[in-house]
N, C-alpha and C positions, 0 to 999 in steps of 0.2 A: 825351471819347472819342466817336467817331462810332458810329452805329447798326451799321454794317458791322463796325467793329472789335470792338464788343461781341459781335456774332454770331460772329466768328472766335474770340474768347477763349472763348466758350461751347463751340464745336466743339472747340477745343484741349483744354479741360478734360475734355470728354466722352471724347476719344481717350486722354488721359493716364489716366483712370480705368480704361478697358478694358485698356490696355496694362499697367497696374500689376496688375490682376486676373490677366491671363495670366502675367505674370512671377512672380507669387506662387503660382501654381497648381501644386502638386506632382504632379498627375496628368499634366501636360504635359511632354513630353521636354525635357531640359535645354537643348539647342541652340535650341529654339524659345523657351524662357523667356529665354535669354541675348539672343536677337535682339529680343524684345519690350522688354527692358531697354535694349538699345542704341538702339532706335527712340525710346523715351521720353527717353533722354539727348540724342538729336539734337533732339528737340522743345524741350528746355530750353536749348539752346545759343543764348544771346542775342546772339551776335556776328553772327548771320544774321537776315534778315527772317523773319517768321512763315511766309510762303509758301515760302521756301527751306527752312526747317526741315521743313515739311509734306512738300515734295517729296522731301527726303532720307529721311524716315521711310517714305514710301510706297514708295520704291525698295527699301529693305531688307525691308519687310514683304511686298512683292509677290514677292520672291525666295523668302522662307521659306514663303509660302503654298502653294508647289508641293510642299513636303515630304510624301512619302507616309506618314510616321510621325505626322503631325499628327492629333490627334483631331478629328472633324468639328465638335464644338462650339467648339473653339479656332479652327479655320479660319473658321468663321462669324464669330467675334469679330474676327479679323484683317481679314476682308473688310469688316466693319462699320466698323472704324477707318479702313481705306483710303478707303471712301466718304465718311466724315465729313471726313477730311483733304483729299480732292479738292475740297471746297467752299471751301478757304482759298486765296485768290488775292491778288496784290499790286495 
């Protein structure tokens, strides 16, 4: 495995950990938890390249990050995941 691939896997795992935390947080509105779960499912879809999975997850997370009902700490976590995933390229 190349150094770049190892870096991408590390970023991927970091994003998955945060998304899992958001999806399991009962203080976060249900629709946002559902979207975090959906984004993590997209990241696990091995039929696509890692970069395509990251782009799909970013798209979903970017849409939900505009939700006015989202707690600020959750929004910060979502933005963090988006910035981590933006570093994954083909």
